[in-house]
N, C-alpha and C positions, 0 to 999 in steps of 0.2 A: 503494501501500499505505499502510496507516497506520499509524502510528510501533508502536501493540501486537501488532497483524502482523507488521511486520519485526523485533521483538524477539522473538517466538516462535518465528517464522522459523528467526531467527539461532542459537534452543537447538537446534531439530530438527536443523539441518543440523549441528550441534556436535557434535550425539550421536551423526550418524552419521557424522561424521568418527571422533570417538573410536573407534568402534564397527570400522571400517575399517581404522582405525592398530594397534587388538589383533589382525585378522585377519592384520595386515602382519608384528607384532612375533611373534606366534604363530608362522608360516612359519618365518622366523627363528630363533626359538628352538629349534622343532624339529629344522630344518635342522642348527643348528650341534650339538645332541646327538649325531644320526646320527652328524655328520663327525666329531665328536670319538670318541663313544664307537667308531665303527669303526675310526677312526686310533691315536688315542692309547688306545685302551682305559678312557678315562675320561669317564664320563656325565656332563652338569651333573646335579649335583642338586635335585632339588623340581620337575621337568620335569614330570611329570605333574599332580603337583598343583597348579604354574602355570598348565599351560593349562588345568585342568579349571574350579579356581577362580577366576579370573581373566580371562585371553582370553576363553573360552568364554562366559562368561556377558556381559561386557561387548556380546563382537560378537553376542549371540543378542537383548539386551533393551533396548540404546540405543538401537536407533535404530527403536524401537514406534514411536514418531510418527508418522517418515515415513510408514509405510502408513498409519494417519489421515488424515494433510494432503493426502496423494493420490487418499484414498478407496480405495488398491486392496489391501484385503483381498478375500478372497476370499466370494464370494456367488454365490450361485443366485436368480436370480429369475423363474423360472417363475411362481409365482404373481403376483408383484407386475407383470410384467408385463402380467397381463388387470385388473388393478386400473387405475380410475380415477384420472386425475392427483392430486383431491383426496383420496382417500382413500390414495395411494400419500405423500403427501403427512404423512399423517397414521402412519401407520406407519415414516415416515424418523423422522419427532418422535421417536415411542416408540422405538425401537432407537436411536436415538439418545442419546435419555435413561437408557436402562436402560447405556449403554455408558459412560458418567459416571460411574454411582452405581458400576456393579462396577470401571471401573478406579479409581473415586476410595478407597473398600474397599479394594482390592488396594496399592494405595500407601500408606496409612493404615497397614494391618495388616504388609505387609514392612520397612516403615520402623520399625514397635515392634520387628520382631526383628530390626530392623539394628542397635538398641541395645541390644537386647539382649545381641546378640553381643561387642556392642562390650565392654559391662562386664565381661563375662568373656575377653573378649581372644578371641575363640575363634580356634585353631591347627588347622593339621591337622601332625600326627608321620610325617615322611617318612625312613627312616632313621637317622639320629641330629640332624637338623635339626627344628626346630618353623618351620610358616611361619604368619604370620597370616594369616586367612582372612576376618576379618570388614571389611575394608575394602570387598571384594564384594557385601556386604548391602547393599548402600545402591545397589547399581546399579538393582536390580529397582525400588524403590521411584521411584526418580530417573527411568527410564524409563516408569512405568507413570505415572505424574503427569504428565511430560511429557504423554503420550500422553493422560491423562484430559484438560487442558488443552485441545488440542489438538482431541478431541472436545464439549469443551464449547461452545467457538467455533464449531465446525460446527452444533452443536446450536443456538447461537443465531443462527445464520445462515441454517439451515431455518426456526427458526418466527417468523422478521421479517426484513424486508428490508433488515434492517443487512448490508452488508460490511465484515467487520473485517480487511480486507485479507490475509487469510493465503493465500500461494500456491497453487493444487492445485485439484483436483476439490472446487468447495463445495454445487451443486447438480444432482445426478445425473440429477433428472430434468430440467432445462431441458436437461441438454445432450443427452440423449433426442429432447426433442423442438424442435430448434432453429425460429426466429422467423425 
């Protein structure tokens, strides 16, 4: 694995761990909420806001790059399966280029939105508490940016003979036709 691929793999795995940690924290938080509400009649303030604006956002968007790294997105290969290898390679390169473009635009736009929410100190009022939610706005641009980076690596690997050292499935066409 090249140093660059190793660094990107570490970033991807770190984001996956962050998403998993948020799922575990969400389970603990909600369980504590239920127990405290049932036993002491004292619910934890802000549980719904924290679950919806932090845990779920991080759990859903932080690990996106791993899907791209493993080429585990949902796909329907009915049309491409009938294409010759060269045509499938051209389609793969085009789809990967489009993926990089869309994810890059998504990361840039959501980064601008996160900066805007930071400037105004976005918060949600629940009961008598005001819970800041602006930090959660940075999760989507980080997740989309990491996914765009992995997609760019896969694009380079699909369009050239280079192997940038990112683990996972980088050549689905070659994997379908082993030599």
